[in-house]
MMTF fields as JSON, N, C-alpha, C and O atoms, coordinates in Angstrom:
{
  "mmtfVersion": "1.0.0",
  "mmtfProducer": "UNKNOWN",
  "numBonds": 295,
  "numAtoms": 296,
  "numGroups": 74,
  "numChains": 1,
  "numModels": 1,
  "chainsPerModel": [1],
  "groupsPerChain": [74],
  "chainIdList": ["A"],
  "bondAtomList": [4, 2, 8, 6, 12, 10, 16, 14, 20, 18, 24, 22, 28, 26, 32, 30, 36, 34, 40, 38, 44, 42, 48, 46, 52, 50, 56, 54, 60, 58, 64, 62, 68, 66, 72, 70, 76, 74, 80, 78, 84, 82, 88, 86, 92, 90, 96, 94, 100, 98, 104, 102, 108, 106, 112, 110, 116, 114, 120, 118, 124, 122, 128, 126, 132, 130, 136, 134, 140, 138, 144, 142, 148, 146, 152, 150, 156, 154, 160, 158, 164, 162, 168, 166, 172, 170, 176, 174, 180, 178, 184, 182, 188, 186, 192, 190, 196, 194, 200, 198, 204, 202, 208, 206, 212, 210, 216, 214, 220, 218, 224, 222, 228, 226, 232, 230, 236, 234, 240, 238, 244, 242, 248, 246, 252, 250, 256, 254, 260, 258, 264, 262, 268, 266, 272, 270, 276, 274, 280, 278, 284, 282, 288, 286, 292, 290],
  "bondOrderList": [1, 1, 1, 1, 1, 1, 1, 1, 1, 1, 1, 1, 1, 1, 1, 1, 1, 1, 1, 1, 1, 1, 1, 1, 1, 1, 1, 1, 1, 1, 1, 1, 1, 1, 1, 1, 1, 1, 1, 1, 1, 1, 1, 1, 1, 1, 1, 1, 1, 1, 1, 1, 1, 1, 1, 1, 1, 1, 1, 1, 1, 1, 1, 1, 1, 1, 1, 1, 1, 1, 1, 1, 1],
  "groupList": [{"groupName": "UNK", "atomNameList": ["N", "CA", "C", "O"], "elementList": ["N", "C", "C", "O"], "formalChargeList": [0, 0, 0, 0], "bondAtomList": [1, 0, 2, 1, 3, 2], "bondOrderList": [1, 1, 2], "singleLetterCode": "X", "chemCompType": "L-PEPTIDE LINKING"}],
  "groupTypeList": [0, 0, 0, 0, 0, 0, 0, 0, 0, 0, 0, 0, 0, 0, 0, 0, 0, 0, 0, 0, 0, 0, 0, 0, 0, 0, 0, 0, 0, 0, 0, 0, 0, 0, 0, 0, 0, 0, 0, 0, 0, 0, 0, 0, 0, 0, 0, 0, 0, 0, 0, 0, 0, 0, 0, 0, 0, 0, 0, 0, 0, 0, 0, 0, 0, 0, 0, 0, 0, 0, 0, 0, 0, 0],
  "groupIdList": [1, 2, 3, 4, 5, 6, 7, 8, 9, 10, 11, 12, 13, 14, 15, 16, 17, 18, 19, 20, 21, 22, 23, 24, 25, 26, 27, 28, 29, 30, 31, 32, 33, 34, 35, 36, 37, 38, 39, 40, 41, 42, 43, 44, 45, 46, 47, 48, 49, 50, 51, 52, 53, 54, 55, 56, 57, 58, 59, 60, 61, 62, 63, 64, 65, 66, 67, 68, 69, 70, 71, 72, 73, 74],
  "secStructList": [7, 7, 7, 7, 3, 3, 3, 3, 3, 3, 3, 3, 3, 3, 3, 7, 6, 6, 1, 7, 3, 3, 3, 3, 3, 3, 3, 3, 3, 3, 3, 7, 7, 1, 1, 2, 2, 2, 2, 2, 2, 2, 2, 2, 2, 2, 2, 2, 2, 2, 2, 2, 2, 2, 2, 2, 2, 2, 2, 2, 2, 2, 2, 2, 2, 2, 2, 2, 2, 1, 7, 7, 7, 7],
  "xCoordList": [110.695, 111.136, 112.106, 111.853, 113.223, 114.514, 114.485, 115.362, 113.553, 113.549, 113.21, 112.497, 113.67, 113.471, 112.271, 112.176, 111.197, 110.26, 110.721, 111.374, 110.303, 110.533, 109.312, 108.717, 108.856, 107.613, 107.548, 108.217, 106.901, 107.197, 105.773, 104.741, 105.661, 104.787, 104.488, 105.437, 103.58, 103.056, 102.089, 101.301, 102.07, 100.914, 100.48, 101.126, 99.409, 98.811, 97.879, 97.044, 98.117, 97.12, 96.293, 96.846, 95.115, 94.289, 93.297, 93.147, 92.679, 91.984, 90.608, 90.312, 89.792, 88.149, 87.748, 88.449, 86.354, 85.81, 85.604, 85.709, 85.258, 85.309, 86.599, 86.658, 87.454, 88.982, 89.483, 90.435, 88.846, 89.573, 90.6, 90.385, 91.784, 92.985, 92.815, 93.027, 92.431, 92.503, 93.58, 94.097, 93.987, 95.144, 94.974, 94.519, 95.373, 95.292, 96.649, 97.404, 96.815, 98.134, 98.088, 97.069, 99.227, 99.19, 100.464, 101.433, 100.467, 101.364, 101.683, 100.747, 102.833, 103.23, 104.392, 105.295, 104.201, 105.288, 105.778, 105.111, 107.246, 107.934, 108.611, 109.093, 108.772, 109.54, 110.928, 110.815, 111.908, 113.216, 113.399, 113.458, 113.489, 113.489, 114.931, 115.893, 114.973, 116.344, 116.461, 117.52, 115.244, 115.042, 114.165, 113.615, 113.989, 113.135, 111.637, 110.775, 111.405, 110.121, 109.743, 108.567, 110.514, 110.167, 110.193, 109.643, 110.848, 110.695, 109.282, 108.706, 108.783, 107.359, 106.441, 105.662, 106.634, 105.886, 105.841, 104.822, 107.039, 107.05, 106.085, 105.222, 106.313, 105.635, 104.089, 103.347, 103.662, 102.162, 101.785, 100.626, 102.588, 102.216, 102.13, 101.125, 103.108, 103.124, 101.916, 101.141, 101.55, 100.293, 99.119, 98.243, 98.953, 97.962, 97.786, 96.739, 98.835, 98.892, 98.409, 97.594, 98.878, 98.666, 96.97, 96.256, 96.591, 95.199, 94.302, 93.345, 94.726, 94.048, 93.861, 92.773, 95.01, 95.162, 94.346, 93.854, 94.061, 93.054, 91.874, 91.082, 91.543, 90.201, 89.836, 88.813, 90.705, 90.69, 90.474, 89.769, 91.091, 90.867, 89.478, 88.737, 89.261, 87.768, 86.64, 85.618, 86.893, 85.918, 85.827, 84.774, 86.957, 86.926, 86.322, 85.497, 86.549, 85.793, 84.309, 83.588, 83.878, 82.411, 81.943, 80.843, 82.683, 82.397, 82.172, 81.163, 83.034, 82.984, 81.757, 81.076, 81.339, 80.213, 78.87, 77.949, 78.949, 77.672, 77.679, 76.601, 78.761, 78.669, 78.259, 77.816, 78.404, 78.078, 76.608, 76.046, 76.071, 74.634, 73.662, 72.598, 74.067, 73.399, 73.41, 74.36, 72.391, 72.427, 73.049, 72.908, 73.698, 74.416, 73.572, 72.959, 73.443, 72.541, 73.175, 74.359, 72.693, 73.47, 72.653, 73.127],
  "yCoordList": [78.795, 80.106, 80.551, 80.493, 80.999, 81.165, 82.6, 82.985, 83.383, 84.919, 85.057, 84.201, 86.132, 86.508, 87.365, 88.281, 87.019, 88.097, 89.045, 88.715, 90.436, 91.516, 92.232, 92.742, 92.372, 92.877, 94.247, 94.32, 95.297, 96.55, 96.84, 96.488, 97.324, 97.679, 99.175, 99.821, 99.751, 101.2, 101.326, 100.413, 102.6, 102.982, 104.263, 105.277, 104.272, 105.644, 106.19, 105.56, 107.465, 108.34, 109.324, 109.952, 109.496, 110.481, 111.143, 110.669, 112.244, 113.207, 113.015, 113.027, 112.828, 112.566, 114.116, 114.932, 114.377, 115.641, 116.187, 117.396, 115.165, 115.688, 116.001, 116.338, 115.865, 116.387, 115.245, 115.419, 114.078, 112.842, 112.237, 112.105, 111.902, 111.261, 109.909, 109.389, 109.075, 107.598, 107.139, 107.897, 105.772, 105.286, 103.675, 102.887, 103.351, 101.787, 101.501, 102.292, 99.979, 99.64, 99.037, 98.553, 99.118, 98.596, 97.814, 98.213, 96.48, 95.719, 95.513, 95.269, 95.608, 95.572, 94.403, 94.461, 93.338, 92.407, 92.443, 92.497, 92.401, 92.312, 91.113, 90.652, 90.355, 89.329, 89.802, 90.451, 89.504, 89.692, 88.724, 87.545, 88.995, 88.037, 87.603, 88.37, 86.348, 85.869, 85.224, 84.788, 85.215, 85.036, 85.999, 86.847, 85.93, 86.659, 86.426, 87.305, 84.748, 84.441, 84.811, 85.128, 84.814, 85.567, 86.892, 87.474, 87.641, 88.969, 89.383, 90.368, 88.588, 88.772, 88.694, 89.591, 87.383, 87.161, 88.505, 89.027, 88.843, 90.048, 91.248, 91.82, 91.533, 92.595, 92.31, 93.238, 91.129, 90.784, 90.914, 91.302, 90.649, 90.609, 92.108, 92.587, 92.813, 94.463, 94.89, 95.544, 94.618, 95.228, 94.779, 95.622, 93.593, 93.015, 93.918, 94.532, 93.972, 94.911, 96.323, 96.851, 96.931, 98.206, 98.317, 99.245, 97.345, 97.344, 97.326, 98.088, 96.286, 96.009, 97.171, 97.383, 98.033, 99.141, 100.169, 101.009, 100.308, 101.201, 100.95, 101.847, 99.631, 99.266, 99.632, 100.265, 99.213, 99.816, 101.286, 101.761, 102.07, 103.576, 103.956, 104.79, 103.246, 103.492, 103.143, 103.823, 102.044, 101.621, 102.427, 102.572, 102.952, 103.97, 105.246, 105.85, 105.683, 106.847, 106.769, 107.61, 105.434, 105.29, 105.041, 105.456, 104.451, 104.311, 105.703, 105.903, 106.696, 108.115, 108.678, 109.215, 108.585, 108.968, 108.482, 109.193, 107.312, 106.549, 106.97, 107.244, 107.039, 107.386, 109.054, 109.48, 109.822, 111.221, 111.566, 112.646, 110.367, 110.528, 109.948, 110.496, 108.821, 108.02, 108.873, 109.59, 108.726, 109.324, 108.317, 107.094, 109.025, 108.24, 107.971, 108.848, 106.511, 106.153, 105.993, 105.673, 106.135, 106.157, 106.913, 107.063],
  "zCoordList": [92.57, 92.605, 93.616, 94.819, 93.136, 93.945, 94.436, 95.21, 94.039, 94.465, 95.818, 96.341, 96.531, 98.005, 97.939, 97.122, 98.949, 99.228, 100.231, 101.22, 99.902, 100.68, 101.053, 100.103, 102.088, 102.524, 103.22, 104.251, 102.868, 103.409, 104.288, 103.716, 105.349, 106.01, 106.131, 106.575, 105.889, 105.991, 106.91, 107.157, 107.555, 108.326, 107.913, 108.179, 107.271, 106.728, 107.684, 108.333, 107.702, 108.54, 107.751, 106.849, 107.992, 107.146, 108.258, 109.384, 107.798, 108.654, 108.037, 106.842, 109.145, 108.412, 108.667, 109.265, 108.034, 107.923, 109.317, 109.522, 110.469, 111.709, 112.483, 113.665, 111.769, 112.281, 113.158, 113.919, 113.058, 113.662, 112.554, 111.349, 113.29, 112.671, 112.711, 113.807, 111.649, 111.837, 110.975, 110.154, 111.146, 110.437, 110.137, 110.966, 108.941, 108.679, 108.046, 107.481, 108.301, 107.854, 106.4, 105.906, 105.815, 104.315, 104.359, 105.006, 103.534, 103.51, 101.865, 101.103, 101.453, 100.096, 100.261, 101.096, 99.313, 99.0, 97.705, 96.671, 97.848, 96.512, 96.424, 97.459, 95.085, 95.058, 94.191, 93.151, 94.599, 93.86, 92.853, 93.203, 91.765, 90.5, 90.22, 90.23, 89.979, 89.467, 88.027, 87.575, 87.355, 85.948, 85.362, 86.064, 84.102, 83.318, 83.563, 83.57, 83.818, 84.052, 85.498, 85.676, 86.476, 87.774, 87.785, 88.719, 86.729, 86.685, 86.239, 86.699, 85.342, 84.674, 85.918, 86.237, 86.672, 87.769, 88.829, 89.282, 89.044, 90.096, 89.399, 90.065, 88.099, 87.433, 87.694, 88.018, 87.561, 87.52, 88.835, 88.981, 90.108, 91.464, 91.717, 92.242, 91.374, 91.771, 91.127, 91.824, 89.763, 89.253, 90.013, 90.206, 90.475, 91.237, 92.448, 92.656, 93.226, 94.464, 94.19, 94.947, 93.153, 92.934, 92.57, 92.949, 91.886, 91.496, 92.739, 92.877, 93.748, 94.903, 95.774, 96.308, 95.962, 96.714, 96.019, 96.773, 94.61, 94.127, 94.423, 94.711, 94.401, 94.804, 96.257, 96.519, 97.186, 98.583, 98.66, 99.551, 97.702, 97.903, 97.437, 97.957, 96.426, 95.751, 96.783, 96.877, 97.545, 98.511, 99.738, 100.359, 100.075, 101.28, 100.574, 101.26, 99.511, 99.035, 99.167, 99.705, 98.499, 98.566, 100.088, 100.454, 100.844, 102.329, 102.867, 103.544, 102.624, 103.035, 102.738, 103.612, 101.32, 100.903, 101.556, 101.958, 101.568, 102.36, 103.828, 104.356, 104.493, 105.843, 105.937, 107.003, 104.952, 104.968, 104.634, 104.815, 104.081, 103.777, 104.735, 105.021, 105.219, 106.153, 107.571, 107.883, 108.278, 109.74, 110.768, 110.778, 111.547, 112.637, 113.593, 114.201, 113.853, 115.02, 116.197, 116.093, 117.414, 118.592, 119.693, 120.819]
}
C-alpha cells in the first residue's frame, strides 16, 4: 500500500459530577489513498475507528452509571 498514514492526537477534557476535570487522549489514524482499493480500505478503517470510539463512549457512560451506584470505599 503506497498511501501515507496520518495520525492525529486529541486530548479530550470532561467534567465529572463532582466538578473534577479529567482528560483522556484519543488517537485517530488516517490513510491517504492512492487507488480506489486503498480508498475502500481507508473508509473501512475510518468506520472501524468511529465504531471503536462510539463503543468507548458507551463504556464510559456505563462506567459512570456503575460508579454512581456503587459506594466508594476508602
